[in-house]
N, C-alpha and C positions, 0 to 999 in steps of 0.2 A: 504494499500499500503506499511507503514511504517511497519508492521509487517510482510510484506511476504517479503520485501528486508531484513529486520534483520534475518528472517528465513535463508533467501536463503545465508547470510553471515553464520550464524552457520552452515550452512549446509557443507560450502565451509571449513569452520575452522575444522567441526568434519572429513571431509574427510582428508583432507591435514596432521590432527594429527594423520590418521590410516598411513599414506603414511611415515609420519617422525616417527611413532613408531617402524617401520621396520626398518629403521635406517641404510640403505645403502647407499653410494653414488658410483657414477663412477669411484674416485679415489680408492676404495677400495672395489671391488667386493665380491660377496659373494661365501664361497666355495661348499654351496652345489647346488644342481637343476639347474645345467647348462643346458640348453638341451641339449639332445644328437647330435654329428654329422650326418649330412647328407649321408645316405647312400642308396644306389639305388642296392638295393639285385636283383632284377630282370633285364634281359636286356633291354634297351630302345630300344622301334621300332622304324622305320623309320629311320635308318642308312644314310647317307649324304655324298655325296664325298665331297672333301676340296676343295672350289669355290676360284677361283683365285679374285685378287681384281677386275680385271675388269669385270669379271661374276657377283660377288657380286654388282656392283653399277647396271650391268643390270638387276638385280633383285631386285634392290630396286626400280626402274623404272617398271617392271614389277607387282611389287605388285602396284602400282596406275594405271597402263595402260598396259594391260586391268584386272588388277588386281581387281579394284573397280567392275566388272561385273565377271568375272570369276576368284572367290575366291581359291588360291592357285596356282597361275601363279607366285608370286615372289619366291615362294617354291620350284615349277618345275624346273625355272632359276637357282635358287641357288644349285640344286644339289640336292633335297628332293623329289622325284616324289612319295613316298609312303605318304609324309605328304600333300602333295599337294592335291593327289586324297581324303583324308579323309578332307580334308577341304572344296573341292568341294561338296564332298556327303554330308556333315552338311549343306552347304548352299542350296543344292535341298531339302533337307527335310526342312528347314525354309522356304524356300519360299513356298514349296506346303502349310505346315502349315499355312503360313501368308496368301496365296490363300482363303483355307478353313475357316479359322475363319473370314475372310474380306468378302467372298463371303457370308456365313451364313448369315452374318449383314445387307447384301445388300440385300439380298433373301427374308428374313423372316421379314424388316423393320425395325430391331432389336428387336425383340420380347421377352418379358420380360424372358420366359422360357427357351431361348436359349442363352441370349445375355452374361450372365457370360461366360460358356463355349467357346462363340466364341471369344468372348475378352480375354482369357486365352489364347488361341490357337493361336490366331493372335500376341499378345505379345512374344509369347514363340519364333514363327515363326521370329519375326522381331528381335530379341533377338541372334538368332543362325544366322542369314543372317549378323547381326552386329559385334557381334564375332568373326565370322569364318576371316570376311576381318581384322579385328584389329590383328588377332591371323597371319594373313600371313604378313600386315606391320611390325609385332614386331620380325617374324622369320627372316628378310632381314636385322633388322638396329641394334639388339641386338648383344653383344657379343657370343660366343659359351660357354656357360652353362648359359646366361642371366645374368640380374645383382645383384641377389640374390640367397636366398635359404628359404625356408621354413621353420619355425621351428615344429618342431617334435612334441612337445607337448605344452599344454595351460600353459599359467600362473596359477598359485594360485590365486591372486589378479591383479588385475590392475585397476587404478582410475585414472579421468582426472577432471582436473578444468580448466576452460578456461572463454570464450567470446566469445557472438554472435552477429551479427548485422542482423537484417531483415530490408529488405525494401518492404514494401506492402503498397501501396496506399490505400487500406481500411480499413486498422487501424491504431492508433498513436502509438504502441509500435513499437521501435526500437531495443533499448538496453537491453541483456540477458544476465544474470550468467548462467555458465553451469557446472553442476556438474554430476558425471556419474561412478558408480562405480561395478565393476563386478570379482564377484566371483566363482571360479569353485569348485565342490566337484566329483571327481570321472569323470563319467561321464555329470553330472548335471551342468549347469552354470544359476546363477541368476545375472541379471544388472538390479538396478534401476536406474535412471535417473531422473533431473529436472531442466528444463528450466524457468528460472524467470526473468521477467521484474521490474526494477525499475521504466519506465517511465509510466506505467498504471496498475501496478500489475497483467499483464497477466501472468500464469504459466502454465505448463505442466508437468503434472507427469508419468512416464512410468515405468513399473515392465515388467521385462520379463524373461522367465524360458527355457529354454532349454536344451534337451536332445541329446546327440551327439549317433545318430544309429550307426556310423562306423568313423572312423579318428583320427587324433589326441585327444587328453584330458589330463585333468591334471593329469592324473594317468598311461596313455597307449601313448607307443610311435608310430610313424606312419612312413610308408616308404617314404611320401610325405606330402602335406597340403589339399589333398582329404579328403574330409568330407561330412555328409548327417545329418543334423540335426532338429528335431521338434520343433517349438518355439510355446509359449502359452503367450500371453501377454494382458494387462490392462494399459487403456490410462483415464487420466481426463485431459481436456486441458480447462481452466478458462478464460474468457472473462468479466471480472468486470465491464470495462467501457461500456461494449456493454451489458450488463444483459443477458448471455449467457453463456452456458456451454456446451462440449461435451464429452461426456465417450463411451467408445468403447474395445470391447473385443473380442482379434482373435485368429486364429490358422492359423499356415502355415507349407512347409518343404522349408529348406533351402537347397541347397548344393553348393561344389566348386569339382571342378577338375581342377586336377596340369594338365595343359597340354602337359607337357614333357611325358604324356604317350600316344599321339598321335605322336611325333616327337620328333627328337634328338634336330632341331633347334628350339623347342618352351619350351625348359628348361625355366623355370625362368617366366613363364606365367603363368593365370588361368584364369578359369572363372568359373563365379557363376549365379544361375538362382533360383528365389525362388516364391512359388505359395499359395496362402491361404483366405481365406475370414475373412471378420469380421463384427460384429452388431455396429451401432453407434446409440448411444443415444441424442438425444441435448433437453437440459433442458432450457427453457427460464424463465429468473428469472421476470416476470412480473406476476402480479396477472390475474388470467383464462387463462391463455395459457397452453396448452396443452405439455407433453413431444413426441417428436416423433420419430423414431426410422427406421433404412435405411440400408442396406446390400453392404459391398462394397467388390473390388475385390482386392487382393492385389497381386501383380505380379513385380518382378525387376530383371534386368540381370546386370551382369557386367564384365568388361573386366581389368584385372589387371596384376599387374609386381611385384615380390618381389624386395627388395632393401636390398643389404648387408648382412652380417651373422649372422645370428640368434645366434651366441654363444658370440657373440659381442655386439651386438644391434640389428643393423637391423631394417626393417620393409617393406612398403609394398605401391602401388598407385594403384588408379584405377577408371576408367569411369564405371559411372552407368546411369542405367533410373530407375527410380521407379514410377510405374503406379497409387499410392495412393494420394487422395487428399485431407486429413485431418492435414497435417504436416503442417508446416511453409510456406513450398515453394510451397504447392497446386500442381496445374494443369494448364496446358499450357493456356495461353490466346493469342489467333492468329485471324485473317480472316479467314472467311471459317470454312467447316466443323468440321474440326482438334480442332477446338478450345472448350475448356471443356472437351472431355474424355479423351485427353493426359493427361499423367504424367509429372514428371519433371525431370532434366538430370541435371547431378552434376560430382563433381570430388574429388574424399578424399582419405585420406592416413596418414600414420604416421610412425616417425622414429624415433627410440631410440639409442640416444650416446653413451651407454654402456650396461650395463646388465639389470639396474632399469629405468634410467630416459631417456625422450624422449620428443617429442612435435605430436602433430596431427592437421590436418587441414582438411578443407573441404569450397566447396562453391558448390550452388546448385541453380537452375534459374527454376520456374515453372510460376505460376502468381505470385512470387515476387521471391525476390535474397535474398539468405541465405550466412553468410559468419561464420564462426567458427574458432578458435584457441585455441588452451590448452595445458597445460602441461601434461604429463602424469609420473605415475610412474606404474611399475609391480612388485611384489614378486614373484619367482618361488617356486614350493613345494619340498620338497623332493625328490631324487632320486630313 
């Protein structure tokens, strides 16, 4: 445990040294590599009529009732019928996918050969339903143009050093040192991270490699924040006090759509969806125990909004659902059939107070509660 703690401290020191060696503070912004000013070369769809104050208030109410059932009701009252129609169609598609996936599980008794596809279909459907309602709520409460804009390029380097607190009744660990580094090379991205606990020696290494199929990258600007990325990752999570470890190899496709493409009143908002699979090996540090293997379904969806101007700092915040169970938050524990299969929910975000320095925070709840806060540094590449 002493070695692990010391190594965690050395890891933080090395990452902090990288950040400081780049040596630019808020008071002295770099003259190179400021992200390009956002532009909208193509006309935005779904132009809206200008609502009065009373109509805007009615739209906010309509987004709740009947909007909780009829997604797009708020946008329709607001004067954006094209946006309302698109949200309603997407809600119907989500309901269809949810019923198809859920129905397959019920009718086949969650047959192993169909369970993965059925669950992925159901989760995707649930994501569409949730995101279309949140989008309608956003449309009627956000200012014209949203609360912020998307950065149109990725930074060359981004680091995060922080603290995380985990409340899990099944394990003794509570406090973690968290370090993360993300480096971009053209369309490629490499992101190693480490969670290290001084409580019982628990540690979680993770290495992610990504390739940006389209959208903003370190070397190429984009029209907005939409992207599609292929990710490969390996994870090693060790529980020395409990004498076992988890190793995971995975692949997934992660995508983001800037919702301004659907309607003018959704500018500044985005939706995310990720799908993939993983193979997990459980190693027991007990004489005679065999390593066991299993497959995991990876599915995640999120709704978020950009904050501020990326040229001066800025950031984003999002609500998310993550179906994976092998992280610290795990899956929901609840009475009835929903206990076990469901993943965890959370909120996360970051904000840069200037070009280089900012803060990030997240909170998630499943079978455990996880809270994280860290300082962030980023360095832009050459223009």
